[in-house]
N, C-alpha and C positions, 0 to 999 in steps of 0.2 A: 504493499500500499504506500501511497504518497501522501504528503500533507506539507503545507506551508503556513507559517504564522509571522506576525510581526515580532518586534523586540518586546512587546509587553504581553505575549502570548495569545493574542487575538488570531484565531485561526482563518485564513482566507480561502483554504481549500483543503479537503480531506477526500481521498478516492474512495470511492464505494467499496473497493476490495478489502477495507479495514473490516469489514464484516466477515469476509471469507477467511482473513488471516488470524483475526482476534476474537471474532464473535461479537463485536460492539457495533452498533449503528453509528453512522456519522455523528450524529449529535451526542450520543454517549461518550465517545471517544474525545470530542471537543470539550466536553464539560469536564472530565475526570482524567485527562491525559497524564498529569503527574502521578497519579495513583496507580497507573498500569506499569510504572517502571518499577522492576525489581531492585532490591539494594545489592545485587551481586556485583562482584568486581568488574564485570563487563561494562557496566554502566558509569564507572567512574570518570571516563572522560566525556560524557555526552555534554555536560555543561561547557566544557572548554571547546569541543568541536561546533556546539551551537554559537557560543560567542564569536568565534573565529569565522563562522560563516556569515553572521551578521554584519561583521567587519568587512566582508566582501572576499575574504580568503577562501578559496575553494578547499573543500576538505576531501580526502580520499573516503571511499566506501568504508563504513564500520558497523560492528554489530551492536545491537541493543537487545537487552533482555526485557520482556514485557510479560505480564500476566495475561493469559487468555481469559475471557470471560469465564471459562468453565474451572478456572483456577491453576491450570497447568501453566508452566513457563515456556515461553516461546522466544526464539532469537530471531530478530529481523535485521536486516541490512539496511542501512541509511546511506 
């Protein structure tokens, strides 16, 4: 799935495939995005990658761990 948001976390786009990937509707994902990230070590650099992206510095693809709606943990690439 693909999403885009501004520096204040307002989403301008979330692809409908978020439902197939994580079991959440687009609206559910927008409202609770930060709660879906796991505390796993894979996510330690998410904020850094996001901050650099906002500054216009292109980031290589990276993995993020997120909770599927059914409670399982999924890895996705950003």
